[in-house]
C-alpha positions as CSV (number, residue, x, y, z in Angstrom):
1,M,0.0,0.0,0.0
2,K,1.3,3.5,-0.9
3,R,1.6,6.1,1.8
4,K,-1.8,7.8,1.2
5,S,-3.8,4.9,-0.3
6,G,-5.9,4.4,2.8
7,Q,-7.1,8.0,2.5
8,D,-7.8,8.0,-1.2
9,P,-11.5,7.5,-1.8
10,E,-10.8,6.5,-5.4
11,I,-9.0,3.5,-3.9
12,T,-10.8,2.8,-0.7
13,R,-14.3,2.7,-2.3
14,N,-13.2,-0.6,-3.9
15,W,-12.1,-2.2,-0.7
16,K,-14.3,-4.7,1.2
17,P,-15.1,-4.1,4.9
18,A,-12.4,-6.5,6.3
19,T,-9.8,-4.6,4.2
20,L,-11.1,-1.2,5.4
21,A,-10.9,-2.4,9.0
22,V,-7.1,-3.1,8.5
23,R,-6.0,-0.3,6.2
24,G,-8.8,2.3,5.8
25,G,-7.7,5.8,6.8
26,T,-4.0,5.0,7.2
27,A,-1.6,7.8,6.3
28,R,2.1,6.8,6.5
29,T,4.7,9.4,7.3
30,E,7.9,9.8,5.3
31,Y,9.5,7.0,7.3
32,G,7.1,4.4,5.8
33,E,6.1,2.8,9.1
34,T,4.0,-0.4,8.8
35,S,1.8,0.3,11.8
36,E,0.0,3.7,12.2
37,A,2.1,6.3,13.8
38,L,1.3,7.5,17.3
39,F,1.3,11.3,17.5
40,L,1.6,12.3,21.2
41,T,1.4,16.0,20.9
42,S,-1.0,18.6,22.3
43,G,-0.2,21.3,19.7
44,Y,1.5,22.1,16.4
45,C,4.0,24.6,15.0
46,Y,3.9,26.8,11.9
47,D,6.6,28.1,9.6
48,R,5.0,31.5,9.4
49,A,2.6,33.5,11.5
50,E,0.4,33.8,8.4
51,D,0.1,30.0,8.3
52,A,-1.2,29.9,11.8
53,A,-3.8,32.6,11.0
54,A,-4.8,30.8,7.8
55,R,-5.3,27.5,9.6
56,F,-7.5,29.1,12.3
57,A,-9.5,30.9,9.6
58,G,-10.0,27.6,7.8
59,D,-8.2,28.8,4.7
60,Q,-5.3,26.4,5.0
61,V,-5.4,22.7,5.6
62,G,-3.4,21.5,8.7
63,M,-3.4,20.8,12.4
64,T,-3.9,23.5,15.0
65,Y,-4.6,21.8,18.4
66,S,-5.1,18.3,19.4
67,R,-8.5,19.1,20.9
68,L,-9.6,19.6,17.3
69,Q,-7.2,17.5,15.2
70,N,-4.6,14.8,15.7
71,P,-3.1,12.7,12.9
72,T,-3.6,9.4,14.8
73,V,-7.2,10.3,15.8
74,E,-7.9,11.4,12.3
75,M,-6.9,8.1,10.9
76,L,-9.3,6.4,13.3
77,E,-12.1,8.7,12.3
78,Q,-11.5,8.0,8.6
79,R,-11.4,4.3,9.2
80,I,-14.7,4.3,11.2
81,A,-16.4,6.5,8.6
82,L,-15.3,4.1,5.8
83,L,-16.6,1.1,7.7
84,E,-19.9,2.8,8.5
85,G,-20.4,4.1,5.0
86,A,-20.5,7.6,6.4
87,E,-19.2,10.8,4.9
88,A,-17.5,11.8,8.2
89,C,-16.8,10.8,11.8
90,R,-15.6,12.5,15.0
91,A,-14.0,10.5,17.7
92,T,-14.7,11.2,21.4
93,A,-13.1,10.3,24.7
94,T,-15.8,7.7,25.7
95,G,-19.0,6.3,24.4
96,M,-21.1,8.4,26.7
97,A,-19.2,11.5,25.4
98,A,-20.4,10.5,21.9
99,M,-24.0,10.1,23.0
100,T,-24.0,13.3,24.9
101,A,-22.4,15.3,22.1
102,A,-24.7,13.7,19.4
103,L,-27.7,15.0,21.3
104,L,-26.7,18.3,22.8
105,C,-25.0,19.6,19.7
106,Q,-28.4,19.8,17.9
107,L,-30.9,20.5,20.8
108,Q,-32.0,23.6,22.6
109,A,-34.6,24.6,25.2
110,G,-38.1,23.9,23.8
111,D,-37.1,21.0,21.6
112,H,-38.5,17.5,22.1
113,V,-36.8,14.1,21.9
114,V,-38.4,10.7,21.5
115,A,-36.2,7.9,22.9
116,A,-36.3,4.2,23.6
117,K,-37.2,3.1,27.1
118,A,-34.8,0.2,26.8
119,A,-31.3,1.6,26.7
120,F,-28.0,1.7,28.5
121,G,-28.5,3.2,32.0
122,S,-26.4,6.3,31.3
123,C,-28.3,6.9,28.0
124,R,-31.5,6.8,30.0
125,W,-30.0,9.3,32.4
126,L,-29.3,11.7,29.5
127,V,-32.9,11.4,28.4
128,D,-34.6,11.4,31.8
129,T,-32.4,13.8,33.8
130,L,-29.9,15.8,31.8
131,L,-31.9,17.0,28.8
132,P,-34.9,18.2,30.9
133,K,-32.4,20.3,33.0
134,F,-31.8,22.4,29.8
135,G,-35.5,22.7,29.0
136,I,-35.6,19.9,26.5
137,E,-38.7,17.8,26.6
138,T,-38.4,14.0,26.4
139,T,-40.7,11.1,25.8
140,T,-39.7,7.4,26.2
141,I,-41.5,4.7,24.3
142,D,-41.3,0.9,23.6
143,A,-39.0,1.3,20.6
144,F,-39.8,-2.1,19.1
145,D,-43.4,-0.7,18.5
146,T,-43.0,1.3,15.3
147,G,-46.5,2.8,15.9
148,A,-45.3,4.2,19.2
149,W,-42.8,6.4,17.5
150,E,-45.4,8.1,15.3
151,A,-47.8,8.5,18.2
152,A,-45.1,10.3,20.2
153,I,-44.2,12.9,17.6
154,R,-45.0,16.6,18.5
155,P,-44.5,19.7,16.5
156,N,-41.3,20.4,18.3
157,T,-39.8,16.9,18.0
158,K,-36.3,17.2,16.8
159,V,-34.6,13.8,17.5
160,F,-35.3,10.1,17.6
161,F,-32.8,8.3,19.9
162,F,-32.5,4.6,20.2
163,E,-30.2,1.5,20.1
164,T,-30.8,-1.8,18.4
165,P,-30.3,-4.4,19.8
166,A,-31.2,-2.7,23.0
167,N,-29.1,-2.9,26.2
168,P,-29.8,-5.3,28.0
169,T,-33.3,-6.3,26.8
170,M,-32.2,-7.1,23.2
171,D,-35.3,-5.3,21.8
172,I,-35.0,-4.8,18.0
173,V,-36.0,-1.6,16.4
174,D,-37.2,-1.6,12.8
175,L,-34.5,0.6,11.4
176,A,-35.9,1.2,8.0
177,A,-39.4,2.0,9.3
178,V,-38.4,4.3,12.2
179,C,-35.8,6.2,10.2
180,A,-38.2,6.7,7.3
181,L,-40.7,8.1,9.7
182,A,-38.1,10.5,11.1
183,K,-37.2,11.7,7.7
184,A,-40.8,12.3,6.8
185,H,-41.2,14.6,9.8
186,G,-37.9,16.4,9.5
187,I,-36.6,14.6,12.6
188,T,-33.0,13.5,13.0
189,S,-32.5,9.9,13.9
190,V,-29.6,9.1,16.2
191,V,-28.8,5.4,16.5
192,D,-26.5,3.8,19.1
193,N,-24.9,0.9,17.2
194,A,-22.4,-0.3,19.8
195,F,-23.9,-3.8,20.2
196,A,-23.5,-4.6,16.5
197,T,-20.9,-2.2,14.9
198,A,-20.7,-1.7,11.2
199,A,-19.4,-5.3,10.9
200,L,-22.9,-6.6,11.5
201,Q,-25.3,-3.7,10.9
202,R,-25.0,-0.3,9.2
203,P,-27.8,2.0,10.3
204,L,-27.0,4.6,7.7
205,D,-27.9,2.0,5.0
206,F,-31.4,1.9,6.6
207,G,-31.8,5.7,6.5
208,A,-30.4,6.7,9.9
209,D,-28.9,10.2,10.0
210,V,-26.4,9.8,12.8
211,V,-24.7,6.7,14.3
212,A,-23.0,6.9,17.7
213,Y,-20.7,4.4,19.3
214,S,-19.0,3.3,22.4
215,A,-15.8,2.2,20.6
216,T,-14.7,0.9,24.0
217,K,-16.8,-2.2,23.1
218,M,-16.5,-4.3,20.0
219,M,-14.3,-1.9,18.1
220,E,-11.5,-1.9,20.7
221,G,-12.6,-5.4,21.7
222,Q,-10.0,-6.3,24.4
223,G,-10.9,-4.1,27.4
224,R,-8.0,-1.8,27.2
225,V,-9.1,1.8,26.6
226,L,-12.2,4.0,26.4
227,A,-13.3,5.7,23.2
228,G,-16.4,6.9,21.3
229,A,-17.4,7.9,17.8
230,I,-20.1,9.8,16.0
231,C,-20.8,9.3,12.2
232,G,-22.9,11.3,9.8
233,T,-22.9,13.5,6.7
234,Q,-20.0,15.9,6.3
235,D,-22.4,18.9,6.5
236,W,-23.8,17.6,9.9
237,I,-20.5,16.8,11.3
238,T,-18.9,20.1,10.3
239,N,-21.8,22.5,11.0
240,V,-23.7,20.8,13.8
241,L,-21.4,18.6,15.8
242,L,-18.0,20.3,15.3
243,P,-18.8,23.6,17.0
244,F,-20.0,21.7,20.1
245,H,-17.0,19.3,20.0
246,R,-14.5,22.1,19.5
247,N,-15.7,24.2,22.4
248,T,-16.6,21.5,24.9
249,G,-13.6,19.2,24.3
250,P,-14.7,15.6,24.7
251,T,-11.5,14.7,22.9
252,L,-10.1,11.2,22.3
253,S,-6.4,10.8,23.2
254,A,-4.0,9.8,20.4
255,F,-2.9,6.7,22.4
256,N,-6.5,5.5,22.8
257,A,-7.2,6.2,19.1
258,W,-4.1,4.1,18.2
259,V,-5.3,1.2,20.4
260,V,-8.7,1.3,18.8
261,L,-7.1,1.3,15.3
262,K,-5.3,-1.9,16.4
263,G,-8.6,-3.4,17.6
264,L,-10.4,-2.6,14.4
265,E,-7.9,-4.8,12.5
266,T,-9.4,-7.9,14.0
267,L,-13.0,-6.7,14.3
268,D,-14.4,-8.7,11.5
269,L,-12.8,-11.9,12.7
270,R,-13.7,-11.3,16.4
271,I,-17.3,-10.4,16.0
272,R,-18.1,-13.3,13.7
273,R,-16.4,-15.9,15.9
274,Q,-18.0,-14.4,19.1
275,S,-21.4,-14.4,17.4
276,E,-21.0,-18.1,16.5
277,N,-19.9,-18.8,20.1
278,A,-22.8,-16.8,21.6
279,L,-25.3,-18.8,19.6
280,K,-23.9,-22.1,20.8
281,V,-23.9,-20.9,24.4
282,A,-27.4,-19.4,24.1
283,R,-28.8,-22.7,22.7
284,F,-27.3,-24.5,25.8
285,L,-28.7,-21.9,28.3
286,E,-32.1,-22.1,26.7
287,T,-32.3,-25.7,27.8
288,R,-31.5,-24.8,31.4
289,L,-33.1,-21.4,32.1
290,P,-36.7,-20.2,31.8
291,K,-35.8,-17.3,29.4
292,V,-33.0,-16.4,27.0
293,L,-33.2,-13.2,24.9
294,Y,-30.9,-13.5,21.9
295,P,-31.9,-12.3,18.5
296,A,-30.3,-15.2,16.7
297,L,-32.6,-17.7,18.5
298,E,-35.9,-18.5,16.9
299,S,-37.5,-18.0,20.3
300,H,-36.7,-14.3,20.2
301,P,-39.9,-12.4,19.5
302,Q,-38.2,-10.3,16.8
303,H,-35.9,-12.9,15.4
304,A,-36.9,-12.4,11.7
305,L,-36.6,-8.6,11.9
306,A,-33.2,-8.9,13.6
307,M,-31.8,-11.3,11.0
308,S,-33.1,-9.1,8.2
309,Q,-31.1,-6.1,9.6
310,M,-28.0,-7.8,11.0
311,A,-25.4,-10.1,9.4
312,M,-25.2,-12.0,12.7
313,A,-26.6,-11.3,16.2
314,G,-23.3,-10.3,18.0
315,P,-21.8,-11.7,21.2
316,I,-24.3,-10.2,23.8
317,F,-27.5,-11.5,25.1
318,S,-29.6,-11.7,28.4
319,V,-31.0,-14.5,30.4
320,Y,-33.5,-14.8,33.3
321,T,-32.9,-17.3,36.1
322,G,-36.5,-17.3,37.3
323,G,-35.5,-16.3,40.9
324,G,-34.5,-12.9,42.4
325,R,-31.3,-11.0,42.9
326,A,-29.9,-13.6,45.4
327,E,-30.2,-16.4,42.8
328,A,-28.7,-14.3,40.1
329,H,-25.8,-13.3,42.3
330,C,-25.3,-16.9,43.3
331,L,-25.0,-17.9,39.7
332,L,-22.4,-15.2,39.0
333,N,-20.4,-16.2,42.1
334,A,-20.4,-19.8,41.0
335,L,-18.8,-19.1,37.7
336,E,-15.1,-20.0,37.4
337,L,-14.2,-19.1,33.9
338,V,-16.6,-16.3,33.0
339,D,-15.8,-13.0,34.7
340,I,-18.2,-10.9,36.6
341,S,-17.8,-7.6,34.8
342,N,-20.1,-4.8,33.6
343,N,-18.2,-4.4,30.3
344,I,-19.3,-5.8,26.9
345,G,-17.7,-6.3,23.5
346,D,-14.6,-7.8,25.1
347,S,-12.7,-10.9,23.8
348,R,-13.3,-12.5,27.2
349,S,-16.6,-13.9,28.4
350,L,-18.2,-11.5,30.9
351,M,-21.4,-11.5,32.8
352,T,-23.2,-8.8,34.9
353,H,-26.4,-8.2,36.9
354,P,-27.8,-5.1,35.1
355,A,-30.2,-4.1,37.9
356,S,-27.4,-3.6,40.4
357,T,-24.7,-2.4,38.0
358,T,-25.2,-0.8,34.5
359,H,-28.8,0.2,35.2
360,Y,-28.5,0.8,38.9
361,G,-29.1,4.5,38.3
362,M,-32.5,3.9,36.7
363,A,-35.6,4.1,39.0
364,E,-36.8,0.7,39.9
365,A,-40.2,1.3,38.2
366,A,-38.4,2.3,34.9
367,R,-36.2,-0.8,35.1
368,L,-39.2,-3.1,35.6
369,E,-41.2,-1.4,32.9
370,V,-38.6,-2.5,30.3
371,G,-38.0,-6.0,31.8
372,I,-34.8,-5.4,33.7
373,T,-35.8,-7.6,36.7
374,E,-33.7,-8.8,39.6
375,D,-33.2,-12.2,37.9
376,M,-31.9,-10.8,34.7
377,L,-28.2,-11.3,33.7
378,R,-26.4,-10.0,30.7
379,L,-23.7,-12.1,29.0
380,N,-20.9,-11.1,26.6
381,V,-19.6,-14.3,25.0
382,G,-15.9,-14.1,24.2
383,L,-13.3,-15.9,22.1
384,E,-12.8,-18.8,24.4
385,D,-13.7,-22.3,23.2
386,P,-17.5,-22.2,23.6
387,D,-17.5,-25.7,25.1
388,D,-15.4,-24.4,28.0
389,V,-17.9,-21.6,28.5
390,I,-20.8,-24.0,28.4
391,A,-19.0,-26.3,30.9
392,D,-18.6,-23.4,33.3
393,F,-22.3,-22.5,33.1
394,D,-23.2,-26.2,33.5
395,Q,-21.3,-26.4,36.8
396,A,-22.5,-23.0,38.0
397,L,-26.1,-23.9,37.2
398,R,-25.8,-27.2,39.0
399,A,-24.3,-25.3,42.0
400,I,-27.5,-23.3,42.3
401,G,-29.8,-26.3,41.8
402,R,-30.5,-25.7,38.1
């Protein structure tokens, strides 16, 4: 590959996703390094004072400050945009920085947001607590019910906000229908795609306007660093998101960007193998537990829709033990291979109790309303041999009399 091939759209448009994940966005320096260069710098120098003025005025291409641009971060942004099929991308320090920026950059007092009830706990906090503090009205709905979206629209509705599959209930939103509804009413659709990534599902292909990520999850994939990303049109990124991003500073470090670049190189391999492993583990658990929610299972109420939108179902699903918190905690404590951890997208198998961890901040009534009960557990199936994961669950289930 030549030095600038990874940033040449005439070349990259012919590359398949797996190739983009390895080489997309790469810009080699004059040294010709194989791996992407890591630029640990806060600022940049100029040959002339006029050059500095021209860059700040936007009349000259070049870096000004790492809160705005960094060569390593820029490579990551280009790679994610290429994978997503987006015109542009901005990386952020964390996934929640991405979600917050994607919403606040386009909202003001008097606006209205329609959001999914089933969502990551911190995303619900944004909708339920933060946005109303700024005079932004919010309505939460059962996102899997397409009719509920239309019924919730008001004259001042500006944004639809949801994730699919949802965390941790695995609800599936009809991307094409909901995004088409948004467009028909001049509403911006913001989709959290962290559970799937572009390797399994590209919301922009279904009409979404903005896609936001916790790149900490599947993109990085090995539990090392935090990162986020927001994708959209060049116009939206430049004129709507960038002023907010520039002046509030949810900036991704160059080192973390470099680590995520390394993670993306194996994304296609990891997410497909983890999806295969997850399906095998889910089929086993379905024989031992009263309820397993995994879109790849025929028992999932939206199985057909999920498989029409996703290449595979991903590594994450939820189960219900049938008892309360004590039984769920006992099962977690009995596991010997699978880690108790609230993270997802990792190459290791991880399990958590959402009601007491990731969704602890939600009011109990709100948790119960979407099905986050005390006996629910969320599982991220990793890259271990699935038979070893199954054996661990077999002994743990027997330990609690299952």
